[in-house]
C-alpha positions in Angstrom: 117.3 -58.1 37.4 115.7 -54.6 37.6 111.9 -54.1 37.1 111.0 -50.6 35.9 107.7 -49.6 37.4 106.1 -46.4 36.1 105.9 -43.6 38.7 102.4 -42.8 37.7 99.5 -45.2 38.2 96.4 -45.4 36.0 93.5 -43.2 37.1 91.1 -44.8 39.5 87.8 -46.2 38.1 84.7 -44.3 38.4 82.6 -45.3 41.4 79.8 -46.4 39.3 82.0 -48.3 36.8 80.4 -51.6 37.5 76.9 -50.4 37.0 77.8 -48.6 33.8 79.4 -51.8 32.5 76.4 -53.9 33.3 74.1 -51.3 31.7 76.1 -51.3 28.4 76.3 -55.1 28.5 72.6 -55.3 28.9 72.0 -53.1 25.8 74.5 -55.1 23.9 72.7 -58.3 24.9 69.4 -56.8 23.7 70.8 -55.7 20.3 72.5 -59.1 20.0 69.2 -61.0 20.4 67.2 -58.8 18.3 69.7 -58.1 15.3 70.9 -61.6 14.7 68.0 -63.3 12.8 67.1 -67.0 13.1 68.3 -67.6 9.4 71.8 -66.2 10.1 74.6 -68.8 10.3 75.7 -67.4 13.7 72.3 -67.2 15.3 72.9 -70.0 17.8 76.3 -68.7 18.8 74.9 -65.2 19.3 72.2 -66.6 21.5 74.5 -68.6 23.5 76.6 -65.7 24.0 73.7 -63.6 25.0 72.6 -66.1 27.5 76.1 -66.3 29.0 76.3 -62.5 29.4 72.9 -62.4 30.9 73.9 -65.3 33.4 76.9 -63.4 34.3 75.1 -60.0 34.9 72.5 -61.9 37.1 
């Protein structure tokens, strides 16, 4: 069996990739918490998701 491995590898991630990802996720959580209203059917799911992302970031 032969595995074909591409000769070129993907470009390396930026040095500050982790901090950029954390910043973007923080903005997403902020929007998620403010845009999904209490009367929306998905409010509880959105809040749980926001809490999980915040927990993962901390």
